[in-house]
VEXSE-960487 format. One record per residue: x, y, z of N, C-alpha, C in turn; residue in three letters; residue number from 1. Coordinates in steps of 0.02 Angstrom, whole numbers. Example, Ala and Ser with C-alpha at 12.3 -4.5 7.8 and 13.67 -1.06 7.14 Angstrom:
// residues 2
<<660,-284,390>,<615,-225,390>,<660,-165,390>,"ala",1>
<<642,-112,354>,<684,-53,357>,<645,2,394>,"ser",2>
//
This chain:
// residues 105
<<2580,3057,719>,<2602,2988,722>,<2556,2949,770>,"ile",1>
<<2535,2979,824>,<2489,2946,871>,<2424,2928,837>,"asn",2>
<<2398,2973,794>,<2336,2959,757>,<2346,2899,710>,"asp",3>
<<2404,2897,679>,<2418,2842,632>,<2422,2777,671>,"ile",4>
<<2459,2778,727>,<2465,2718,767>,<2397,2696,794>,"glu",5>
<<2357,2744,815>,<2290,2729,841>,<2248,2698,785>,"glu",6>
<<2253,2724,724>,<2215,2698,667>,<2238,2627,650>,"gly",7>
<<2303,2615,653>,<2330,2549,638>,<2306,2499,692>,"val",8>
<<2306,2520,755>,<2282,2477,809>,<2208,2459,800>,"arg",9>
<<2169,2509,783>,<2097,2497,772>,<2086,2449,714>,"glu",10>
<<2125,2460,661>,<2119,2416,603>,<2140,2345,621>,"gln",11>
<<2194,2339,660>,<2218,2273,681>,<2165,2239,724>,"ala",12>
<<2133,2277,768>,<2080,2249,811>,<2022,2224,769>,"thr",13>
<<2001,2264,720>,<1947,2243,675>,<1966,2181,635>,"arg",14>
<<2028,2180,611>,<2051,2122,572>,<2053,2059,615>,"leu",15>
<<2076,2066,679>,<2077,2009,724>,<2006,1984,737>,"arg",16>
<<1960,2030,745>,<1890,2012,756>,<1861,1978,694>,"ser",17>
<<1876,2006,636>,<1853,1975,573>,<1883,1905,564>,"asp",18>
<<1947,1899,582>,<1980,1834,577>,<1947,1783,624>,"leu",19>
<<1932,1804,685>,<1899,1759,733>,<1831,1737,707>,"ala",20>
<<1793,1784,678>,<1728,1767,650>,<1735,1719,590>,"leu",21>
<<1787,1731,550>,<1799,1687,493>,<1817,1617,516>,"ser",22>
<<1857,1611,569>,<1875,1546,597>,<1812,1511,623>,"his",23>
<<1770,1548,658>,<1708,1519,685>,<1663,1495,628>,"gln",24>
<<1656,1536,576>,<1614,1517,519>,<1644,1456,483>,"glu",25>
<<1710,1455,478>,<1744,1398,447>,<1730,1333,486>,"asn",26>
<<1734,1336,553>,<1720,1278,595>,<1647,1254,585>,"arg",27>
<<1601,1302,584>,<1530,1284,574>,<1519,1252,505>,"glu",28>
<<1551,1279,454>,<1545,1251,388>,<1576,1181,384>,"leu",29>
<<1633,1173,418>,<1665,1107,420>,<1619,1055,453>,"gln",30>
<<1587,1075,508>,<1540,1030,542>,<1482,1012,497>,"glu",31>
<<1454,1062,463>,<1398,1049,417>,<1420,1003,360>,"arg",32>
<<1481,1013,336>,<1506,970,283>,<1513,898,308>,"leu",33>
<<1538,888,368>,<1545,821,396>,<1477,787,403>,"met",34>
<<1427,825,427>,<1360,797,434>,<1332,779,366>,"val",35>
<<1342,822,316>,<1317,809,249>,<1351,747,219>,"ser",36>
<<1416,742,228>,<1452,684,202>,<1429,619,235>,"glu",37>
<<1417,622,300>,<1392,563,336>,<1322,544,312>,"ala",38>
<<1281,594,299>,<1213,582,274>,<1217,550,205>,"thr",39>
<<1259,576,161>,<1266,549,94>,<1291,477,98>,"val",40>
<<1339,464,141>,<1365,396,149>,<1310,348,173>,"his",41>
<<1272,370,223>,<1218,327,249>,<1165,314,196>,"ala",42>
<<1149,365,157>,<1099,357,104>,<1126,311,49>,"gln",43>
<<1190,315,34>,<1220,271,-17>,<1217,198,7>,"ala",44>
<<1231,186,71>,<1226,119,99>,<1154,93,97>,"glu",45>
<<1107,137,114>,<1037,118,113>,<1015,101,41>,"gln",46>
<<1037,141,-7>,<1021,128,-77>,<1050,61,-98>,"leu",47>
<<1111,45,-77>,<1141,-19,-94>,<1100,-76,-64>,"lys",48>
<<1078,-67,-1>,<1037,-119,32>,<972,-129,-6>,"asp",49>
<<940,-73,-26>,<877,-79,-64>,<889,-112,-132>,"tyr",50>
<<945,-96,-164>,<961,-126,-228>,<971,-202,-220>,"arg",51>
<<1007,-222,-167>,<1017,-293,-153>,<951,-328,-139>,"asp",52>
<<909,-295,-99>,<843,-324,-82>,<800,-332,-145>,"leu",53>
<<802,-282,-188>,<764,-285,-251>,<789,-342,-294>,"leu",54>
<<855,-349,-298>,<885,-403,-338>,<864,-471,-310>,"ser",55>
<<867,-479,-244>,<846,-541,-213>,<772,-555,-225>,"glu",56>
<<731,-503,-222>,<659,-510,-234>,<646,-532,-306>,"ser",57>
<<684,-503,-353>,<675,-523,-422>,<695,-596,-432>,"arg",58>
<<750,-617,-401>,<771,-687,-407>,<720,-733,-377>,"leu",59>
<<692,-714,-320>,<641,-755,-288>,<579,-759,-332>,"leu",60>
<<560,-703,-362>,<502,-703,-407>,<514,-748,-467>,"leu",61>
<<573,-743,-497>,<590,-786,-555>,<588,-859,-535>,"ile",62>
<<617,-875,-477>,<617,-945,-453>,<546,-969,-441>,"his",63>
<<505,-926,-410>,<435,-945,-397>,<397,-956,-462>,"thr",64>
<<407,-912,-510>,<374,-920,-575>,<397,-983,-610>,"gln",65>
<<462,-998,-607>,<488,-1059,-638>,<459,-1121,-604>,"ala",66>
<<453,-1119,-539>,<424,-1177,-503>,<351,-1186,-521>,"ser",67>
<<314,-1130,-525>,<243,-1134,-544>,<236,-1161,-615>,"ala",68>
<<278,-1137,-659>,<276,-1161,-729>,<292,-1236,-732>,"leu",69>
<<340,-1257,-693>,<358,-1328,-692>,<299,-1370,-666>,"ser",70>
<<267,-1347,-612>,<209,-1383,-585>,<152,-1384,-636>,"arg",71>
<<141,-1328,-670>,<89,-1324,-721>,<103,-1373,-777>,"phe",72>
<<166,-1376,-797>,<186,-1422,-851>,<173,-1495,-830>,"ser",73>
<<190,-1511,-768>,<178,-1579,-744>,<103,-1595,-743>,"lys",74>
<<62,-1546,-723>,<-10,-1556,-722>,<-37,-1568,-792>,"ile",75>
<<-13,-1527,-840>,<-35,-1535,-909>,<-14,-1604,-935>,"val",76>
<<47,-1624,-921>,<70,-1691,-943>,<28,-1746,-912>,"asn",77>
<<11,-1738,-848>,<-30,-1787,-814>,<-100,-1790,-845>,"leu",78>
<<-128,-1730,-861>,<-194,-1729,-893>,<-192,-1763,-961>,"gln",79>
<<-140,-1750,-1000>,<-133,-1781,-1066>,<-128,-1857,-1058>,"val",80>
<<-89,-1878,-1009>,<-81,-1950,-997>,<-147,-1981,-975>,"ser",81>
<<-184,-1946,-933>,<-249,-1972,-910>,<-299,-1975,-968>,"cys",82>
<<-297,-1924,-1010>,<-342,-1925,-1068>,<-325,-1983,-1114>,"gln",83>
<<-261,-1996,-1125>,<-240,-2053,-1167>,<-262,-2119,-1135>,"ala",84>
<<-254,-2125,-1069>,<-276,-2186,-1034>,<-352,-2194,-1040>,"asp",85>
<<-387,-2139,-1034>,<-460,-2141,-1039>,<-482,-2162,-1109>,"leu",86>
<<-449,-2133,-1160>,<-465,-2152,-1229>,<-451,-2227,-1240>,"arg",87>
<<-395,-2249,-1214>,<-376,-2320,-1221>,<-428,-2364,-1187>,"arg",88>
<<-450,-2343,-1127>,<-499,-2382,-1090>,<-566,-2384,-1127>,"ser",89>
<<-585,-2326,-1155>,<-648,-2323,-1193>,<-644,-2369,-1254>,"val",90>
<<-587,-2367,-1289>,<-579,-2409,-1349>,<-579,-2483,-1329>,"leu",91>
<<-545,-2499,-1274>,<-544,-2570,-1252>,<-613,-2593,-1232>,"leu",92>
<<-649,-2548,-1199>,<-717,-2565,-1178>,<-763,-2572,-1239>,"phe",93>
<<-753,-2526,-1289>,<-796,-2527,-1348>,<-780,-2584,-1395>,"ser",94>
<<-716,-2600,-1401>,<-693,-2653,-1447>,<-650,-2704,-1410>,"phe",95>
<<-679,-2746,-1369>,<-639,-2792,-1328>,<-601,-2844,-1369>,"pro",96>
<<-623,-2858,-1431>,<-591,-2910,-1470>,<-531,-2884,-1508>,"ala",97>
<<-521,-2818,-1511>,<-465,-2789,-1549>,<-402,-2794,-1507>,"val",98>
<<-347,-2821,-1536>,<-284,-2825,-1497>,<-259,-2755,-1476>,"pro",99>
<<-229,-2751,-1420>,<-205,-2687,-1394>,<-153,-2655,-1438>,"arg",100>
<<-113,-2693,-1473>,<-61,-2664,-1515>,<-90,-2626,-1574>,"ser",101>
<<-152,-2639,-1593>,<-184,-2605,-1650>,<-213,-2538,-1628>,"val",102>
<<-230,-2531,-1564>,<-262,-2470,-1539>,<-211,-2413,-1537>,"leu",103>
<<-234,-2352,-1553>,<-189,-2294,-1546>,<-175,-2280,-1472>,"pro",104>
<<-125,-2241,-1460>,<-105,-2219,-1392>,<-69,-2276,-1360>,"cys",105>
//
């Protein structure tokens, strides 16, 4: 009976030691999980910030392109108007006796 009790005590001691090691490993794994979750959260926030920045950049680019196109259109219209005025001036200079209402433009 003493041998059996001694064996049970030794087994209980080993089991307590194994349990303590398991608790320690569990704590370490929990800490690693918390760090990983915090990292994932921070990266998700950073990704959202980059996505917002990219969206803002695209809007700014579209606005800039629209403004440039508008300015270009105004320049083209001004050139067309100047060309028409120049043609009219040339015709008036070339044919001073012709009434203005007969001239094109």
